C-alpha positions as CSV (number, residue, x, y, z in Angstrom):
1,M,38.3,27.7,9.7
2,K,40.1,24.5,10.8
3,R,41.8,22.5,8.1
4,C,41.3,18.7,8.1
5,G,44.9,17.8,7.7
6,F,44.4,15.4,4.7
7,A,47.8,16.4,3.4
8,S,49.3,14.7,6.6
9,V,47.6,11.5,5.7
10,R,49.9,9.3,3.6
11,S,48.7,7.8,0.4
12,N,49.6,4.3,1.5
13,V,47.2,4.1,4.6
14,N,44.8,1.3,4.7
15,S,41.0,1.7,4.9
16,F,40.9,1.1,8.6
17,E,43.2,3.9,9.4
18,L,41.5,6.2,7.0
19,E,38.1,5.4,8.6
20,R,39.5,6.2,12.1
21,F,41.0,9.4,10.8
22,V,37.7,10.5,9.2
23,G,35.8,9.5,12.3
24,R,38.0,11.6,14.5
25,Q,37.5,14.6,12.1
26,L,33.8,14.2,12.1
27,R,33.6,14.0,15.9
28,A,35.6,17.2,16.1
29,L,33.0,19.1,14.1
30,P,30.6,21.1,16.2
31,M,27.0,19.9,16.7
32,P,24.5,21.4,14.3
33,M,22.2,23.9,15.8
34,A,18.4,23.5,15.6
35,P,16.5,26.3,13.8
36,R,15.0,28.9,16.3
37,T,11.5,28.1,15.0
38,L,11.7,24.4,15.7
39,L,10.8,24.4,19.4
40,P,7.7,26.7,19.0
41,R,6.5,24.6,16.1
42,V,7.0,21.3,18.1
43,L,5.2,22.8,21.1
44,A,2.3,24.0,19.0
45,A,2.0,20.6,17.3
46,A,2.1,18.9,20.8
47,R,-0.6,21.3,22.1
48,A,-2.8,20.8,19.0
49,W,-2.4,17.0,19.4
50,S,-3.3,17.0,23.1
51,E,-6.4,19.4,22.5
52,R,-8.0,17.0,20.1
53,P,-11.6,16.1,20.9
54,W,-12.2,12.9,22.9
55,Y,-13.6,11.0,19.9
56,A,-10.4,11.6,17.8
57,R,-8.2,10.0,20.4
58,E,-7.5,6.4,21.2
59,W,-10.4,4.4,22.5
60,F,-8.8,3.8,25.9
61,T,-8.7,7.5,26.6
62,W,-12.4,8.1,25.9
63,P,-14.7,8.9,28.8
64,V,-15.9,5.8,30.6
65,I,-19.5,6.4,29.6
66,W,-18.7,6.5,25.9
67,Q,-16.5,3.4,26.3
68,L,-19.4,1.5,27.8
69,G,-21.7,2.8,25.2
70,S,-19.5,1.7,22.4
71,V,-19.1,-1.8,24.0
72,A,-22.9,-1.9,24.2
73,V,-23.3,-1.1,20.5
74,L,-20.7,-3.7,19.7
75,L,-22.6,-6.3,21.7
76,M,-26.0,-5.4,20.2
77,T,-24.5,-5.6,16.7
78,I,-23.2,-9.1,17.4
79,A,-26.4,-10.2,19.0
80,G,-28.4,-8.8,16.1
81,G,-26.1,-10.6,13.7
82,A,-26.7,-13.9,15.6
83,V,-30.5,-13.4,15.4
84,V,-30.6,-12.2,11.8
85,V,-28.1,-14.5,10.1
86,P,-30.1,-17.7,10.5
87,S,-33.3,-16.2,9.2
88,L,-31.4,-14.6,6.4
89,Q,-29.8,-17.9,5.6
90,S,-33.2,-19.7,5.3
91,L,-34.5,-16.8,3.2
92,L,-31.6,-17.1,0.8
93,T,-31.9,-20.9,0.7
94,N,-35.6,-20.6,-0.3
95,A,-34.8,-17.9,-2.9
96,M,-32.0,-20.0,-4.4
97,M,-34.2,-23.1,-4.6
98,A,-36.9,-21.0,-6.4
99,I,-34.2,-19.6,-8.8
100,G,-32.9,-23.1,-9.3
101,S,-36.2,-24.6,-10.3
102,T,-36.7,-21.7,-12.8
103,I,-33.4,-22.3,-14.3
104,H,-34.0,-26.1,-14.4
105,M,-37.1,-25.4,-16.6
106,D,-35.3,-23.0,-18.9
107,L,-32.1,-25.0,-19.3
108,P,-32.4,-26.1,-22.9
109,Q,-33.2,-22.5,-24.0
110,L,-30.3,-21.2,-21.9
111,A,-27.9,-23.8,-23.5
112,G,-28.8,-22.6,-27.0
113,G,-28.1,-19.0,-26.0
114,L,-24.8,-19.9,-24.5
115,E,-23.7,-21.7,-27.6
116,V,-24.6,-18.7,-29.8
117,S,-22.7,-16.4,-27.4
118,A,-19.6,-18.7,-27.4
119,N,-19.6,-18.7,-31.2
120,V,-19.8,-14.9,-31.4
121,L,-16.9,-14.5,-28.9
122,R,-14.8,-17.0,-30.9
123,V,-15.4,-15.1,-34.1
124,V,-14.5,-11.8,-32.4
125,W,-11.4,-13.3,-30.9
126,H,-10.1,-14.6,-34.2
127,A,-11.0,-11.5,-36.2
128,L,-10.1,-8.6,-33.9
129,V,-8.0,-9.7,-30.9
130,Q,-5.7,-12.5,-32.0
131,P,-4.0,-10.6,-34.9
132,F,-3.0,-7.7,-32.6
133,L,-2.0,-9.8,-29.6
134,P,1.7,-10.2,-30.6
135,Y,2.1,-6.4,-31.1
136,A,0.4,-5.8,-27.8
137,F,2.8,-8.2,-26.1
138,V,5.8,-6.4,-27.6
139,V,4.5,-3.0,-26.4
140,V,4.0,-4.4,-22.9
141,L,7.6,-5.7,-22.9
142,L,8.9,-2.4,-24.1
143,M,7.0,-0.6,-21.4
144,C,8.4,-2.9,-18.7
145,G,11.9,-2.3,-19.9
146,A,11.4,1.5,-20.0
147,C,10.1,1.3,-16.4
148,A,13.1,-0.7,-15.3
149,S,15.4,1.8,-17.0
150,V,13.8,4.7,-15.3
151,V,14.0,2.9,-11.9
152,L,17.7,2.3,-12.4
153,V,18.5,5.8,-13.6
154,L,16.5,7.4,-10.7
155,N,18.2,5.1,-8.2
156,R,21.6,6.1,-9.5
157,L,21.0,9.8,-9.9
158,V,18.6,10.7,-7.1
159,F,19.8,8.3,-4.4
160,G,23.4,8.3,-5.6
161,R,23.9,4.5,-5.3
162,A,23.4,1.3,-7.2
163,L,20.7,-1.2,-6.4
164,Q,21.7,-3.4,-3.5
165,S,21.0,-7.1,-4.2
């Protein structure tokens, strides 16, 4: 095993010289060898990729007849939409006008029901939600702090570095 020769490097070298020394030592190391199973696995994956059925490939590699068929379906969909949308729009307009006239007739009754619902919601808010809201806010803040702490610890331990700003 070859020794690096760190003992020969003086303690008063600057960072540029140390970087050049480390670079030379790293270039002197032999290239790592690929595992023996890598090439057969890559070839098998490439073969499986190339043997996919035509419909699982990119559209430009489909047979010409299927490309023409898909373009025809697309054009028929667009044409059908152009024909159906105006009639659907008039149908929806008529339906909305019918609903609007019904609502206009029932407006006073609807307003009374909305007032009762608003009062019920106000009572429920003041009785059940509002007293617990400060506690819920504190819990959410504590959870945010815990998540931030976990992110910082994972960043430091797993990735071995500090967050870059």
